[in-house]
Residue, then its C-alpha position, 0 to 999 in steps of 0.5 A: m450481473k453473474k460475470a460481475s459477481y465473479l469478477i470482484p472476488t477474483l480481482y480481490v484475490a489476485l490483488i492480494f497475491i500481486w501485492g503480497s509479492t511486491w514487498m520482497a521486490i521492493k527490498v531487492s530493488v531499493g539499494d542505497t537510492p530508495f527515492l530514485m528507485a521509487a521514482l523509476r518504478f512510478f515513471m515506468a508505471g505511469f507511462l505504461l498506463i498512458l500507453f494503455q489509455k492510448l490503445r483504449k482510445k481514452k482520455i489520458l488526463p483527468r478533468w481539471e476539476d479533479r486536480r485535488i484528487i490527483f494531487a492528493l494521490g500523487v503527493g500522499n500515496f505515491f510520493f510520501g506513501y511509497g517514498l518513505t516506505y522505500w526509505g524505511m525498507q533500507f533498514v527494515n525487512s519486507n515481512i515487517t514492512s508488510i505487517l506494519w502496512t496492516t495498520l492501513p485499515v485503522m488509519i483509513a477508518i479514522f479519515a473515513h469517520r470524518m469524510l464518509a457519512s456511511e463509514k463511522i468509527n465504532a467499537g470495532s474500529v477502536f478495538s482495531l486501533v488499540g490492537a494495532i498500537i499494541g502490536t506495533m509496540f511488540i514489533f518495535n521491541l523497544q526494550g528487547a535484546t534485538f532492538d535496532p535503533q536504525a530499524a526502529i527509525g525505518m519502521l517509524f518512517i513506514l508508519v508515517s508513510i501509511l498515514a500519508a497514504a490513508y487520506p487520498n484513498v478515502l478522498y478517492k472513495r468520496e469524490g472519485e467515483h466518476l474517475d477513470p482509474v487508469a487515467a487517474n493513476a497515470s497522472a498521480m504516479l507521474l506526479g509522485a515520480t517527479l517529486l521522488l526524482c527531485t528528492g532523490l537528486i537532492f539527497e542521493s547519488w546517481h553513482q549509487l544506482e544499481f542497474n543490474f538484472l536483479t534490481m531492474g527485474a524487480t523494478t519492472f515487476l513493481a512497475v507493471f504488476g505492483s503499480a500499473i495493474g495493481f493500482t488500477m485493479y485497486f481503484w476499480l474495486v474501491n468504487r464497488v466495495t467499501i473503502v474499509k473492506m478494501s483496506y482489509t487486503t492489507f492483513l492478507v498480504p503479509i501472509v504472502a509477503s512473509f512467505w516470499g521473504w522467507v523463501l527468497l530472502g531468508e527473512e525470519l520473524s523474531g518472537s516479539a515481531l511474530i507476537g506483534a503481527v498476530i495481535i495486529i492482524f487479529s485486532v484488525s480482522l476480528p471486527e470485520i469477520l464478526r460484522l460479516t457473520y452478523f449480517k449473514s445471519n440476519a440475511d438468513 
């Protein structure tokens, strides 16, 4: 029991640092073939998880009865969620992308309200939703001198990708408690990778793929740590922590992501984007901080 009490916060913090570095790696690897590069990442990660399952002598494929969860994860999370994010990051910096992904808890809360009896929308959720909308408008900077229509379209695609990823996360929380997270992610990643590959073959050219040390190193890092290890850790934690609380990793990740984007890619936040980031992170985190403080004071 004591070991488990340390394991959960340790993995929670580790996940924040791992995923905080993935946005910089995506920006490095995306190039002009976002769907093909995303497909390569998830094919690599999926096969790594299959190998891991064989070493564990565990079942590789989930039960047929769980196909709805696997399909939702593969299509919603890995195909639309990451496919559209990769596409948008052709035009959007890694730090901005990580900040936009902090709206995930708000989108998850909306689905959780309909799908989970124990996690209903309350005043705090509404506060977060309004703050996320206002902060996003600042980041878009629609009337500012630095407004870039191409970047705005990229950010819009990223927001759609976040919405697509929210539903399967809540569905997994509701119906996937018995699932092996390794087997579930392996199947979902390979499904998503197949759809990404088909999309890339239609809209992109193999000749534009950049197989150099930098892009392949970044993709390998994303496959091993960001996907195979990261998502396994995430879904292991999902079954032990509330889904809304798990989604709050997204407002800690941008701190790490902005640091790496600044140090390695020279990315800087404009004044408007910085204001938007503060508004989003504040509005998403404050209700949870107040809730935890309230429960702690009552427990004492």
